[in-house]
Each structure stands twice: as C-alpha cells, then as structure tokens.
C-alpha positions in Angstrom: 4.4 16.4 -11.2 6.7 17.6 -13.3 9.2 18.6 -10.4 11.3 15.3 -9.6 9.9 13.7 -6.2 10.5 11.0 -4.3 7.6 8.4 -4.8 7.2 4.8 -2.8 5.9 1.9 -5.0 3.5 -0.3 -3.2 2.3 -3.7 -4.5 -0.6 -5.6 -3.4 -0.3 -9.7 -2.8 3.0 -10.5 -4.2 5.5 -12.9 -2.8 2.7 -14.4 -0.7 2.7 -18.5 -1.2 3.3 -19.6 -4.6 1.4 -17.1 -7.1 2.6 -13.6 -8.0 5.9 -14.1 -7.4 8.5 -11.2 -8.3 11.8 -10.5 -7.7 12.5 -7.4 -6.7 15.5 -7.3 -8.8 12.7 -7.6 -11.8 10.5 -5.2 -9.9 13.3 -2.3 -9.7 14.0 -3.6 -13.5 10.2 -2.7 -14.5 10.5 0.8 -12.3 14.2 2.0 -13.7 12.6 1.1 -17.6 9.7 3.1 -16.9 12.1 6.2 -16.1 12.5 5.9 -12.1 15.7 6.9 -11.0 18.0 6.1 -7.9 15.6 2.9 -7.1 15.9 1.1 -4.3 13.8 -2.2 -3.0 12.9 -3.0 0.6 11.7 -6.3 1.6 10.3 -9.1 -0.3 7.1 -7.9 -0.2 6.8 -5.3 -3.4 8.1 -1.8 -1.8 10.1 0.1 -3.7 11.3 3.6 -3.9 12.9 5.9 -6.3 12.5 9.5 -8.3 10.2 10.5 -11.0 9.0 13.2 -12.5 5.5 11.5 -13.2 2.4 11.6 -11.2 1.2 9.0 -9.0 -1.7 7.8 -10.8 -0.7 7.4 -14.4 2.7 5.8 -12.9 0.6 3.3 -10.8 -0.9 2.4 -14.2 2.2 1.7 -15.9 3.6 -0.1 -13.3 0.5 -2.1 -13.3 0.7 -2.8 -16.9 4.5 -3.7 -16.8 3.8 -6.2 -14.3 1.1 -8.0 -16.3 3.1 -7.6 -19.2 6.4 -8.8 -18.2 5.6 -11.5 -15.4 1.6 -12.4 -16.5 -0.3 -11.8 -13.5 -2.2 -8.7 -12.4 -1.9 -6.5 -8.7 -2.7 -3.4 -7.2 -0.2 -0.9 -7.4 -0.2 2.2 -5.1 2.4 5.3 -5.5 2.5 7.7 -2.7 4.8 10.5 -2.7 7.3 11.3 0.1 5.4 14.3 1.3 2.1 12.0 1.3 4.1 9.2 3.3 5.6 11.5 5.7 2.1 12.8 6.4 0.8 9.2 7.2 3.8 8.6 9.6 2.9 11.9 11.5 -0.8 10.9 11.5 -1.7 8.8 13.9 -5.3 8.3 14.8 -5.1 4.9 16.7 -2.3 5.7 18.7 -4.6 5.2 22.1 -5.3 1.5 21.2 -2.3 0.4 18.7 0.2 -0.9 20.7 2.1 -3.3 18.2 3.5 -1.6 15.2 3.3 -5.5 13.6 -0.4 -5.2 14.1 -1.1 -1.7 13.2 -1.8 -1.2 9.5 -1.6 1.4 6.6 -3.9 0.5 3.9 -3.0 3.2 1.3 -6.2 3.2 -1.0 -6.1 4.2 -5.1 -8.8 6.8 -4.7 -11.1 7.9 -1.4 -14.0 5.0 -1.3 -17.5 5.7 -2.0 -19.3 6.5 1.1 -21.9 3.4 0.6 -18.9 1.4 0.4 -17.6 2.7 4.2 -21.0 2.4 5.0 -21.1 -1.4 4.1 -17.6 -2.0 5.9 -18.9 0.0 9.1 -21.9 -2.6 9.0 -19.3 -5.7 9.3 -18.9 -6.3 13.4 -15.1 -6.8 13.4 -14.5 -6.3 17.4 -12.1 -5.8 19.1 -9.9 -4.8 15.9 -10.7 -0.8 15.4 -10.6 1.1 11.9 -10.8 4.7 10.7 -10.6 5.9 6.9 -8.8 9.1 6.2 -9.0 10.6 2.7 -6.5 7.8 0.5 -5.6 5.7 4.0 -7.6 3.3 6.0 -5.6 3.2 9.7 -6.2 -0.6 11.0 -5.2 -1.7 14.7 -5.9 -5.7 14.3 -4.9 -7.0 17.7 -5.1 -10.5 16.6 -2.5 -10.1 13.7 -3.3 -9.8 9.9 -4.0 -13.7 9.5 -7.0 -13.6 11.9 -8.2 -10.5 11.0 -12.2 -9.9 10.1 -11.4 -6.5 8.8 -8.2 -8.1 6.2 -11.0 -10.8 5.5 -13.6 -7.8 4.3 -11.2 -5.7 2.3 -9.6 -9.1 0.4 -13.2 -9.0 -0.8 -12.8 -5.6 -2.6 -15.4 -4.3 -0.7 -14.1 -0.6 -0.8 -14.0 -0.8 -4.5 -10.9 1.0 -4.8 -7.3 -0.5 -5.3 -5.2 -1.1 -2.3 -2.0 -2.5 -0.5 -1.7 -2.6 3.2 1.7 -2.5 5.3 2.3 -2.4 8.9 3.4 0.8 10.4 6.8 -0.2 11.0 7.4 -1.1 7.2 5.6 2.6 6.3 8.7 3.9 8.7 11.2 1.8 6.7 9.6 3.0 3.5 9.8 6.4 4.3 13.5 6.4 6.3 14.5 4.9 2.6 13.0 7.6 0.5 
C-alpha cells in the first residue's frame, strides 16, 4: 500500500484484568512512532485508527514488535483498511438471528484459517450460538454473551491457528465512524 489510507489497528486481549495493560496514550504514541498520522484511539480495549502508507501485514508485525519491546508483553494485532471495515459493516451474514449488537461479534483474523482448523471448530457443539467464517472474518452470534460462550472458549484456545481479535458490531461501527 503506497497511497496513504486510513486503517484500524486492533489489539487482542489488552486491558482485561491486570495483565497486558496498555494506556491508550502509549498505544497512540507507538503508532505515531511507526509513522501513522492522525492517530485516534477508541474505548480502552485496543482500538485505534490512523493514516499510513504501510501495508496492513507489515504494520501489524511492527506494532506487535513495538508493544513487546516497549511494554514487555505480546498480543495479537490485526490491521484493516477503511474499505475492509466498511465491507464488514455492510455484510451481515447473521442478520436473521443476531438481535443484540453487543452479543454479535466480528472476529478479525490475521489470515484465512486452514480448512482443517475450520472443520475442527465446526465439530464442536456450540448451540445456541451461530457462526460463519468468510475470508478473514468470523461472524458470531453469542446469545448468552462472550463470558459464557462456548465458541469464545474454543477461539481462546487458538484452534484456528491464526492471529485474531474480536469486536462486537457496535464497536466495529464506532471504529468505522472514527475512520
């Protein structure tokens, strides 16, 4: 990506409990040091937007390394362009069942998972939850919430074998609005 574009930088597992704490001001500073302009953080859960000419995958790797070096912990980092976030918001494969945006998640994957990993996840009974993987996104309806979710527990085991982070659709819409 050589033309400057707006991107979302999403961290996994930060500011939950006492581990992996990152002040959003530190997150913004790291992104600025990596060359992003017009950086803005959202909420306290590792969401930021900015403008860059760097491609998403190398930027993701650079953010991962910078957080580990500066803050001493490793976390998954996923980067999406504005066009990709727009496509996620426009696409709604679980609209027929997902009635609460706080329980409807988009899991952003660093890469499409191997078909064997997807098959293994399909073999796990997560009723009444519903999910679908399309490309580098997993859409999940979790009617009892994330804390009780059987699917979330499987994802936490990294069964898909790829970098990932999840946001509810309300947060994804807020990220898009900030871009």
